N, C-alpha and C positions, 0 to 999 in steps of 0.2 A: 180409378182404383187400380192398384198394382199388387199382384202376388209375386213375391220374390222367393225363390228356393235357393238356399245356400247349402250345398251338399258336400260331404267329405267322407273319406274312409277314416275309421277310428285309428288313433295312434297304435302302433304295434304293442301288443301286450296289455292294452287297456281292457279292463272288465266293464260290464254294464254299470256296475257300481261307480267305477271311475268316471264314466261318461255322465252319469246322473249327478255326481258331485260337481263336475265341471259345469254342468248346466245350472245347478243351484248357484254357483259362483258368479254367474252373469245376470241373474234375475234382476238385481237392483239397477244394473246398467240399462237394461231394456225397459224396465218400469219407469225409469226417469226420462226416457226419450219421448217428448211430447208428440212426435209425428207417428210413432208406432201405434197402429190400431190393435194388432193382435200378432202373437207369435206362437207357433206350434213347434215343439221339439219332437222329431219322429225318427224311427229306425225302420229301414227296409228289410225285407226277407233276406237280402244278400248281405246284411250287416252294415250297409252304408247308412250314415246318419245324415239328417238334414234339419235345417230350420226353415219353416214355412212362415213368411212374414206377410202381413197385410199393411200396405202403405197408401196414403192418399195420392202419391205421385212417384214416378220413377226417380225424380230428383231427390225426394226424401230418402228413398232406398239407397241411392248411390252416396248420399251424404253420410248415412249411417255406416255403410260398408265401403269406406274410402280406403286409400292405400295404407294409411296408418292402422286402420282396423285389420286389414288383411295381414299386415306385418305382425301385429299382436297375435292374431289367430295362428299364424305359422309358428311363432315363437312358443305359444302355449301348446300346440298340438303336433307340430312337425309336419303339418299337412297344408296344402294349398286348396282352398275351397273352390268349388265350381258354382258360379252364380248364374241363375237363369231367371228371366223376368217374363211375366204373363200379364196381359191386360185383362182385368176382371170386368166382364160385361153384365153378369147377373149373379146374384147371391140368393140362395134359398136358405132361410134361417128357420128351421122347424121349431127351435126353442122359443124364438120370439114370434112365431107364426107370421112370418113376413117374407116377402119376395121383393128384392130391390134390384133395379136395373141401373147400369152405369153407362155413360156415353163411351163409345169406343173412339179413341183418338185417331 
């Protein structure tokens, strides 16, 4: 399992309502991706925004965030995202009352 963090500074002059509206505009795109397990839209205390994605593999993450996606993101926001990958080796899901371990590659 892979956790991918795609972070960026919001476009100059963008309000939180603008950011939320942009996020709403990509919901169907991400809901239609059969590889995506989960996505979180988050904002840090410093105002930086990120998408936190859960993928079955790094290949699935890289396929979703390929050069064409990055170009569209730049066009839409004027920003270049920073993409960071993490290997998920354990998940504690209190809602499902479940702990799952994953092999570390």
